[in-house]
C-alpha angles and dihedrals in degrees: 000000000000121000116189116208114201117196143148105275110199146133088257091096093203087073093049091047090061093060094041092053093042091054093050093050091046090051090053091051092050092050089049088054091053096253117154101231089208087072094052126080111205101197126188129217128180113234090230098044102063114199108193093189091054090053094046092050095049128101093201134012124207127191090213101212142280135102095309098128122092141036114291148136091279090065094224089148091063092057095043090049092052095045095048091045090057092044091049092051094052097038099247112155114237129207127189107211127190087347117189131202128248102161104141091125097053117119134171086261097057107025091092088071090070093050092048092052093049091052090072115117092229092078112100105165142359131204121177133198093207145011101017089176090068092054091049089052091057098034101048096146100048118133094211135069118259105228127199115224139163127272108265091237093072083082092060095112095060096034090056097031094115089058097039094052087068091057128076123229123218108278101182129026133004129300113185124195116212111200118218127198138177112286094234092062092085097048090047088059096045097257124141098239132107130188090270091057091049092049091050090051093048092049093048094050090047092050092049091051091046091053088055092049091245121152113237141172135195114225142164135214088247102266114150091228093044089052092051091051092050094048090048090050090050090052094047095046097035094242113176114248091237089065091060125084119187111179115216096198141020089258091055091050091054091045091049094055090043087066095059131086093206137001135219096207134193103164108069094227089059085063093044093050089045089053092048090052096043093248110141117231145180120212131205107227114235096145133035092240090073099064088043090058095047090047090052092054094044101252105099092153091066093066100082123195123221090251091055098037116120120168094211092052091045090057091046089052093048091053092047098049101040118115091011103167091205092059104095137118117284109238092211091054092045093051094057092085094045092050091050093051094043094053093041096050092042089058094042092051094041093239118163097232091186087075094051129071108230116228116257125218095276092050093049090047092052090047088059094045091050094047101059124191112265118244085231085080088063091049093049091049093049090050089050090049093050090048091050090047090051090048091052091045091049090048091052091043091052091046092049091049089050091049091046090052090048091048092050090049091049090047090051090051091046091050089050091049089046091055090048090050091050090049091049090048091052091048090046091052090049091050090048091053092049090048092051091050092049092048091048092050090047091051091050090050092050091047093052091050091050092048093039 
């Protein structure tokens, strides 16, 4: 059996974490159902690198979670539409799992596209991590229940436990993580912030923590563009390099947040990882998915809108909530995704689940701890990062070559114009001399007549 997992593959490690955690939970459900994992191929496909052969050869296709649903500037709809069209044509069942919403580009004129996509017969089941009402709005004629589940990354603690146990957590004092993102993220989501506004905020929160004698670090979720923004901020505000943490893999991102006592988040998966690790956080709201997450975990007041944001109050909140022993993942909430996958796969495989004892929370937790993440994930992510760096470098190189060519062409035209101007000046000087001579001769002639 071949199961194809489609996800957003990127150097924003929050996206990669979704697929890694989803795969581990799916593996636990299959083991629970008595499936020999040696007979199952769990294949991966990037949302934006569509492999038709991989789709055709699959028995089941999962969109493995994340904010892939909706119409937005990231064009996820275009890829989902193409993938599900191929799956529909070749009869491959499709499941949306832990689906998130990014629908800031939807209008009355284009919303029908979402409904039309969801009408395809290939869809077998849908589970969402937020806003189920929106899915029901677009999928009115579905013959399955739309289930709300957790984001796969809330299992990060146990999935990375073998790595985290080698790391030490802060024992005394506070260590605050300040999350940095690319400046354009806010404008892309219709928020009135630019990079300069973000840098001012980051500097202010750092200074307030410094005044209190609190240890703090600036970090990113790994995105190439986020990293550039953070390094630029550090240069502009003279931030020491030792205050900067740039994770190079999903594992390093989880380990980074593990070392904080509280987090001032911007990227949502900084908040989700923090929740998974029991590290309290507050999150600046730049997308509707953020308040949905905090509402789901029971802390809606910690998702703060731009209108309500106050750096001083944010620091006060971070100090108040850190090391809160009651802040830990809710097992019932975490199990929602496992229960969905267990029931779904049981039905798909034709397993009589009444004869099997379904794993409880402790069993699923131990399954994750005993099935550690391969270091190959780190290797794949580093390769991706290098490739993306090369792509950015090539893009800049090509742009610089284009500009250089344009500059040389303009210089050639300027040199040509300069020669023409010099020629015109010379001709003008010659004409001026001739004019002076003529005027002089005319004056002499007039003078002779007057004296004559």
